GUMI-529762 format. One record per residue (C-alpha): x, y, z; residue in three letters. Coordinates in nm, 4 decimals. Layout:
<pts>
<c1: X; c2: Y; c3: Z; code: Ala>
...
</pts>
This chain:
<pts>
<c1: 4.7405; c2: -0.9803; c3: 4.8760; code: Met>
<c1: 4.5672; c2: -0.6608; c3: 4.9789; code: Ser>
<c1: 4.7737; c2: -0.3431; c3: 5.0137; code: Asn>
<c1: 4.5193; c2: -0.1717; c3: 5.2348; code: Lys>
<c1: 4.6740; c2: 0.0675; c3: 5.4868; code: Asn>
<c1: 4.5556; c2: 0.1094; c3: 5.8437; code: Thr>
<c1: 4.6361; c2: 0.3697; c3: 6.1075; code: Lys>
<c1: 4.8193; c2: 0.2588; c3: 6.4258; code: Asp>
<c1: 4.9846; c2: 0.4165; c3: 6.7255; code: Leu>
<c1: 5.3311; c2: 0.5377; c3: 6.6276; code: Asn>
<c1: 5.5940; c2: 0.3570; c3: 6.8378; code: Thr>
<c1: 5.8879; c2: 0.4481; c3: 6.6153; code: Thr>
<c1: 5.9295; c2: 0.8072; c3: 6.7284; code: Gly>
<c1: 5.8514; c2: 1.1262; c3: 6.5415; code: Gly>
<c1: 5.5931; c2: 1.3963; c3: 6.5920; code: Arg>
<c1: 5.2866; c2: 1.2127; c3: 6.4650; code: Lys>
<c1: 5.0953; c2: 1.0118; c3: 6.7223; code: Arg>
<c1: 4.9611; c2: 0.7763; c3: 6.4567; code: Tyr>
<c1: 5.1071; c2: 0.6498; c3: 6.1337; code: Arg>
<c1: 4.9748; c2: 0.4299; c3: 5.8584; code: Phe>
<c1: 5.0843; c2: 0.0671; c3: 5.8522; code: Lys>
<c1: 5.0553; c2: -0.1322; c3: 5.5357; code: Ser>
<c1: 4.8912; c2: -0.4729; c3: 5.5229; code: Phe>
<c1: 5.2374; c2: -0.6250; c3: 5.4733; code: Thr>
<c1: 5.3753; c2: -0.4519; c3: 5.7845; code: Glu>
<c1: 5.0853; c2: -0.5789; c3: 5.9930; code: Lys>
<c1: 5.1297; c2: -0.9257; c3: 5.8456; code: Leu>
<c1: 5.4970; c2: -0.9298; c3: 5.9419; code: Asn>
<c1: 5.4089; c2: -0.8367; c3: 6.3013; code: Asn>
<c1: 5.1914; c2: -1.1448; c3: 6.3557; code: Ile>
<c1: 5.3429; c2: -1.4066; c3: 6.5866; code: Asn>
<c1: 5.1594; c2: -1.7398; c3: 6.5993; code: Val>
<c1: 5.4094; c2: -1.9245; c3: 6.8217; code: Asp>
<c1: 5.2305; c2: -2.0056; c3: 7.1483; code: Val>
<c1: 5.4507; c2: -2.2987; c3: 7.2540; code: Phe>
<c1: 5.7146; c2: -2.0599; c3: 7.3886; code: His>
<c1: 5.4667; c2: -1.8017; c3: 7.5119; code: Lys>
<c1: 5.3786; c2: -1.7672; c3: 7.8785; code: Lys>
<c1: 5.0041; c2: -1.8008; c3: 7.9275; code: Ile>
<c1: 4.8437; c2: -1.4884; c3: 8.0734; code: Glu>
<c1: 4.7573; c2: -1.5210; c3: 8.4388; code: Asn>
<c1: 4.4636; c2: -1.2782; c3: 8.4413; code: Arg>
<c1: 4.4516; c2: -1.3416; c3: 8.8164; code: Gln>
<c1: 4.2907; c2: -1.6786; c3: 8.7453; code: Arg>
<c1: 4.5580; c2: -1.9235; c3: 8.8592; code: Gln>
<c1: 4.5019; c2: -1.8932; c3: 9.2349; code: Leu>
<c1: 4.1242; c2: -1.9177; c3: 9.1935; code: Glu>
<c1: 4.1575; c2: -2.2272; c3: 8.9797; code: Ile>
<c1: 4.4101; c2: -2.4069; c3: 9.2009; code: Glu>
<c1: 4.2388; c2: -2.3321; c3: 9.5298; code: Gln>
<c1: 3.8821; c2: -2.2869; c3: 9.4078; code: Gly>
<c1: 3.6201; c2: -2.0494; c3: 9.5380; code: Lys>
<c1: 3.4387; c2: -2.1635; c3: 9.8490; code: Glu>
<c1: 3.6392; c2: -2.4861; c3: 9.8377; code: Gly>
<c1: 3.5102; c2: -2.5870; c3: 9.4932; code: Val>
<c1: 3.7611; c2: -2.6164; c3: 9.2107; code: Ala>
<c1: 3.6893; c2: -2.3697; c3: 8.9334; code: Ser>
<c1: 3.7927; c2: -2.4057; c3: 8.5688; code: Thr>
<c1: 3.9924; c2: -2.2082; c3: 8.3182; code: Tyr>
<c1: 3.6802; c2: -2.1990; c3: 8.1039; code: Phe>
<c1: 3.4668; c2: -2.0432; c3: 8.3780; code: Tyr>
<c1: 3.7245; c2: -1.7828; c3: 8.4789; code: Glu>
<c1: 3.7909; c2: -1.6875; c3: 8.1166; code: Thr>
<c1: 3.4186; c2: -1.6658; c3: 8.0416; code: Leu>
<c1: 3.3847; c2: -1.3968; c3: 8.3088; code: His>
<c1: 3.7128; c2: -1.2295; c3: 8.2168; code: Tyr>
<c1: 3.5786; c2: -1.1593; c3: 7.8672; code: Trp>
<c1: 3.2432; c2: -1.0365; c3: 7.9979; code: Leu>
<c1: 3.4284; c2: -0.7315; c3: 8.1315; code: Asn>
<c1: 3.5863; c2: -0.6647; c3: 7.7916; code: Ile>
<c1: 3.3622; c2: -0.7898; c3: 7.5129; code: Asn>
<c1: 3.0114; c2: -0.6447; c3: 7.5014; code: Tyr>
<c1: 2.8992; c2: -0.7857; c3: 7.1685; code: Thr>
<c1: 2.5572; c2: -0.9405; c3: 7.1295; code: Gly>
<c1: 2.7163; c2: -1.2556; c3: 6.9905; code: Gly>
<c1: 2.9288; c2: -1.3109; c3: 7.2989; code: Tyr>
<c1: 2.6403; c2: -1.2362; c3: 7.5351; code: Glu>
<c1: 2.4281; c2: -1.4987; c3: 7.3563; code: Lys>
<c1: 2.7124; c2: -1.7481; c3: 7.3859; code: Phe>
<c1: 2.7514; c2: -1.6818; c3: 7.7594; code: Val>
<c1: 2.3762; c2: -1.7153; c3: 7.8167; code: Phe>
<c1: 2.3760; c2: -2.0601; c3: 7.6531; code: Lys>
<c1: 2.6869; c2: -2.2014; c3: 7.8204; code: Val>
<c1: 2.7101; c2: -2.0417; c3: 8.1662; code: Lys>
<c1: 2.5064; c2: -2.3043; c3: 8.3553; code: His>
<c1: 2.7381; c2: -2.5874; c3: 8.2484; code: Tyr>
<c1: 3.0830; c2: -2.4592; c3: 8.3379; code: Val>
<c1: 3.1096; c2: -2.3511; c3: 8.7034; code: Arg>
<c1: 3.3142; c2: -2.6491; c3: 8.8228; code: Thr>
<c1: 3.5300; c2: -2.9147; c3: 8.6595; code: Leu>
<c1: 3.2809; c2: -3.1989; c3: 8.7345; code: Pro>
<c1: 3.0083; c2: -2.9904; c3: 8.5679; code: Met>
<c1: 3.2335; c2: -2.9199; c3: 8.2724; code: Leu>
<c1: 3.3112; c2: -3.2892; c3: 8.2245; code: Ile>
<c1: 2.9483; c2: -3.3931; c3: 8.2657; code: His>
<c1: 2.8232; c2: -3.1358; c3: 8.0126; code: His>
<c1: 3.1176; c2: -3.1488; c3: 7.7720; code: Lys>
<c1: 2.9064; c2: -3.2533; c3: 7.4741; code: His>
<c1: 2.6571; c2: -2.9698; c3: 7.5263; code: Glu>
<c1: 2.9413; c2: -2.7185; c3: 7.5654; code: Ile>
<c1: 3.1217; c2: -2.8360; c3: 7.2523; code: Ile>
<c1: 2.7989; c2: -2.8228; c3: 7.0500; code: Leu>
<c1: 2.7484; c2: -2.4633; c3: 7.1653; code: Ile>
<c1: 3.1064; c2: -2.3808; c3: 7.0669; code: Leu>
<c1: 3.0451; c2: -2.5313; c3: 6.7226; code: Leu>
<c1: 2.7304; c2: -2.3220; c3: 6.6876; code: Glu>
<c1: 2.9207; c2: -1.9990; c3: 6.7558; code: Phe>
<c1: 3.2468; c2: -2.0861; c3: 6.5770; code: Leu>
<c1: 3.0768; c2: -1.9726; c3: 6.2618; code: Ser>
<c1: 3.1407; c2: -1.7039; c3: 5.9984; code: Pro>
<c1: 2.7934; c2: -1.5755; c3: 6.0906; code: Glu>
<c1: 2.9127; c2: -1.4791; c3: 6.4404; code: Thr>
<c1: 3.0249; c2: -1.1192; c3: 6.4855; code: Glu>
<c1: 3.3983; c2: -1.1080; c3: 6.4121; code: Lys>
<c1: 3.4776; c2: -0.9230; c3: 6.7347; code: Ile>
<c1: 3.2889; c2: -1.1890; c3: 6.9349; code: Ala>
<c1: 3.5065; c2: -1.4657; c3: 6.7923; code: Leu>
<c1: 3.8194; c2: -1.3726; c3: 6.9900; code: Glu>
<c1: 3.6772; c2: -1.4728; c3: 7.3311; code: Pro>
<c1: 3.5073; c2: -1.7803; c3: 7.1832; code: Ile>
<c1: 3.8360; c2: -1.8966; c3: 7.0306; code: Leu>
<c1: 4.0073; c2: -1.8309; c3: 7.3642; code: Asp>
<c1: 3.7418; c2: -2.0363; c3: 7.5421; code: Leu>
<c1: 3.7832; c2: -2.3219; c3: 7.2953; code: Thr>
<c1: 4.1484; c2: -2.3453; c3: 7.3980; code: Ala>
<c1: 4.0513; c2: -2.3187; c3: 7.7670; code: Cys>
<c1: 3.8093; c2: -2.6086; c3: 7.7324; code: Leu>
<c1: 4.0893; c2: -2.8218; c3: 7.5873; code: Ala>
<c1: 4.3106; c2: -2.7171; c3: 7.8795; code: Arg>
<c1: 4.0458; c2: -2.8148; c3: 8.1345; code: Asp>
<c1: 3.9352; c2: -3.1409; c3: 7.9754; code: Leu>
<c1: 4.2494; c2: -3.2609; c3: 7.7924; code: Gln>
<c1: 4.1894; c2: -3.6313; c3: 7.7144; code: Ser>
<c1: 3.8132; c2: -3.5876; c3: 7.7700; code: Asp>
<c1: 3.8169; c2: -3.3177; c3: 7.5015; code: Phe>
<c1: 4.0053; c2: -3.5271; c3: 7.2481; code: Tyr>
<c1: 3.8330; c2: -3.8569; c3: 7.3246; code: Asp>
<c1: 3.4919; c2: -3.6945; c3: 7.2808; code: Ser>
<c1: 3.5412; c2: -3.7207; c3: 6.9047; code: Gly>
<c1: 3.4883; c2: -3.3472; c3: 6.8577; code: Phe>
<c1: 3.8477; c2: -3.2461; c3: 6.7840; code: Phe>
<c1: 3.8082; c2: -3.2732; c3: 6.4071; code: Gln>
<c1: 3.4745; c2: -3.0835; c3: 6.3901; code: Pro>
<c1: 3.6188; c2: -2.8114; c3: 6.6157; code: Ile>
<c1: 3.9336; c2: -2.7910; c3: 6.4027; code: Phe>
<c1: 3.7357; c2: -2.7636; c3: 6.0781; code: Ile>
<c1: 3.5019; c2: -2.5014; c3: 6.2287; code: Ala>
<c1: 3.8023; c2: -2.2908; c3: 6.3312; code: Ile>
<c1: 3.9651; c2: -2.3246; c3: 5.9890; code: Val>
<c1: 3.6399; c2: -2.2188; c3: 5.8218; code: Asn>
<c1: 3.6630; c2: -1.8865; c3: 6.0089; code: Leu>
<c1: 3.9754; c2: -1.7883; c3: 5.8161; code: Ile>
<c1: 3.9455; c2: -1.4599; c3: 5.6309; code: Asp>
<c1: 4.2841; c2: -1.3778; c3: 5.4719; code: Pro>
<c1: 4.2050; c2: -1.0046; c3: 5.4833; code: Thr>
<c1: 4.1241; c2: -0.9974; c3: 5.8575; code: Asn>
<c1: 4.4653; c2: -1.0136; c3: 6.0239; code: Leu>
<c1: 4.3547; c2: -0.9739; c3: 6.3897; code: Pro>
<c1: 4.1117; c2: -1.2649; c3: 6.3484; code: Leu>
<c1: 4.3766; c2: -1.4663; c3: 6.1653; code: Leu>
<c1: 4.6139; c2: -1.4251; c3: 6.4600; code: Glu>
<c1: 4.3447; c2: -1.5332; c3: 6.7087; code: His>
<c1: 4.2673; c2: -1.8405; c3: 6.4958; code: Ile>
<c1: 4.6282; c2: -1.9592; c3: 6.4877; code: Phe>
<c1: 4.6743; c2: -1.8838; c3: 6.8576; code: His>
<c1: 4.3720; c2: -2.1027; c3: 6.9304; code: Cys>
<c1: 4.5041; c2: -2.3848; c3: 6.7106; code: Leu>
<c1: 4.8467; c2: -2.3546; c3: 6.8705; code: Gly>
<c1: 4.7017; c2: -2.3827; c3: 7.2208; code: Tyr>
<c1: 4.4913; c2: -2.6821; c3: 7.1169; code: Leu>
<c1: 4.8122; c2: -2.8523; c3: 7.0019; code: Phe>
<c1: 4.9878; c2: -2.7503; c3: 7.3231; code: Lys>
<c1: 4.7194; c2: -2.8718; c3: 7.5650; code: Phe>
<c1: 4.6330; c2: -3.1876; c3: 7.3698; code: Leu>
<c1: 4.9806; c2: -3.2856; c3: 7.2581; code: Gln>
<c1: 4.9807; c2: -3.6196; c3: 7.4432; code: Lys>
<c1: 4.6587; c2: -3.7225; c3: 7.2720; code: Gln>
<c1: 4.7698; c2: -3.5862; c3: 6.9341; code: Leu>
<c1: 5.1010; c2: -3.7771; c3: 6.9430; code: Phe>
<c1: 4.9119; c2: -4.1062; c3: 6.9411; code: Ser>
<c1: 4.7228; c2: -3.9977; c3: 6.6297; code: Asp>
<c1: 4.9881; c2: -3.7833; c3: 6.4626; code: Ile>
<c1: 4.9555; c2: -3.9294; c3: 6.1117; code: Val>
<c1: 4.5818; c2: -3.8607; c3: 6.0905; code: Ala>
<c1: 4.6238; c2: -3.5164; c3: 6.2492; code: Ile>
<c1: 4.9039; c2: -3.4280; c3: 6.0060; code: Ser>
<c1: 4.6854; c2: -3.5292; c3: 5.7124; code: Glu>
<c1: 4.3961; c2: -3.3216; c3: 5.8472; code: Leu>
<c1: 4.6235; c2: -3.0223; c3: 5.8930; code: Tyr>
<c1: 4.7829; c2: -3.0623; c3: 5.5511; code: Phe>
<c1: 4.4502; c2: -3.0881; c3: 5.3685; code: Asn>
<c1: 4.2958; c2: -2.7828; c3: 5.5345; code: His>
<c1: 4.5863; c2: -2.5455; c3: 5.5994; code: Leu>
<c1: 4.9226; c2: -2.6447; c3: 5.4557; code: Leu>
<c1: 4.7631; c2: -2.6576; c3: 5.1092; code: Cys>
<c1: 4.5955; c2: -2.3177; c3: 5.1457; code: His>
<c1: 4.6201; c2: -2.0903; c3: 4.8421; code: Lys>
<c1: 4.7538; c2: -1.7983; c3: 5.0515; code: Asn>
<c1: 5.1258; c2: -1.8277; c3: 5.1153; code: Ser>
<c1: 5.1155; c2: -1.6446; c3: 5.4498; code: Tyr>
<c1: 4.8435; c2: -1.8747; c3: 5.5798; code: Ile>
<c1: 5.0581; c2: -2.1726; c3: 5.4796; code: Arg>
<c1: 5.3460; c2: -2.0070; c3: 5.6670; code: Gln>
<c1: 5.1393; c2: -1.9513; c3: 5.9841; code: Phe>
<c1: 5.0101; c2: -2.3082; c3: 5.9586; code: Ala>
<c1: 5.3634; c2: -2.4421; c3: 5.9332; code: Ser>
<c1: 5.4848; c2: -2.2319; c3: 6.2279; code: Glu>
<c1: 5.1977; c2: -2.3324; c3: 6.4563; code: Ser>
<c1: 5.2315; c2: -2.7037; c3: 6.3748; code: Phe>
<c1: 5.6095; c2: -2.7438; c3: 6.3531; code: Ser>
<c1: 5.6661; c2: -2.7628; c3: 6.7306; code: Phe>
<c1: 5.4216; c2: -3.0513; c3: 6.7613; code: Leu>
<c1: 5.5893; c2: -3.2371; c3: 6.4731; code: Ile>
<c1: 5.9376; c2: -3.1852; c3: 6.6212; code: Arg>
<c1: 5.8255; c2: -3.2971; c3: 6.9649; code: Lys>
<c1: 5.6485; c2: -3.5991; c3: 6.8168; code: Ser>
<c1: 5.9704; c2: -3.6991; c3: 6.6394; code: Ser>
<c1: 6.1665; c2: -3.6726; c3: 6.9661; code: Lys>
<c1: 5.9079; c2: -3.8857; c3: 7.1466; code: Glu>
<c1: 5.9467; c2: -4.1597; c3: 6.8878; code: Lys>
<c1: 6.3252; c2: -4.1510; c3: 6.9199; code: Leu>
<c1: 6.3167; c2: -4.1892; c3: 7.3006; code: Asn>
</pts>
């Protein structure tokens, strides 16, 4: 494990505005539990429920524009240019789901700028939230999962947190579909993450998957 130090805003008191945090300190501050986390509103909920001009919008569309005001990377701009014509309304999103997922797979790549991956991971989770069974039944869950896992860089902790947040939200929004295929999903998860050589990645993997396993067990008991 790297012992590289980084400088962060000092929230512990003292005269210095910034202090150095070790890799281990930053690692210990990562929280990958999204099942008990309230999803950010970002002023999207009313627009999505009521729609603009009487047309129902989507989480994907609202989030796409949310990130345009924050992320100015060339990678994200290219992604937006390719996907923007498919995502304005839920019927459009459903009709063009295969095109959208193929674009996501193109950009969920180690070749994409690291800072552009945060909004793309967020949008992957939003697409699952919008489409739910249409997302899972498309047959793209496994390719999307593997593409996300292939982004893992054990030395890049911010990206690592975004990756496990995305996976956690996929499990949260698709849990009904995943329950029916829990054995295959567990095997997929075990082979790609729970067997990872880095102990902290195995820990994050266990934390992000444990809620789904517990809930699946309760469903079987009921």
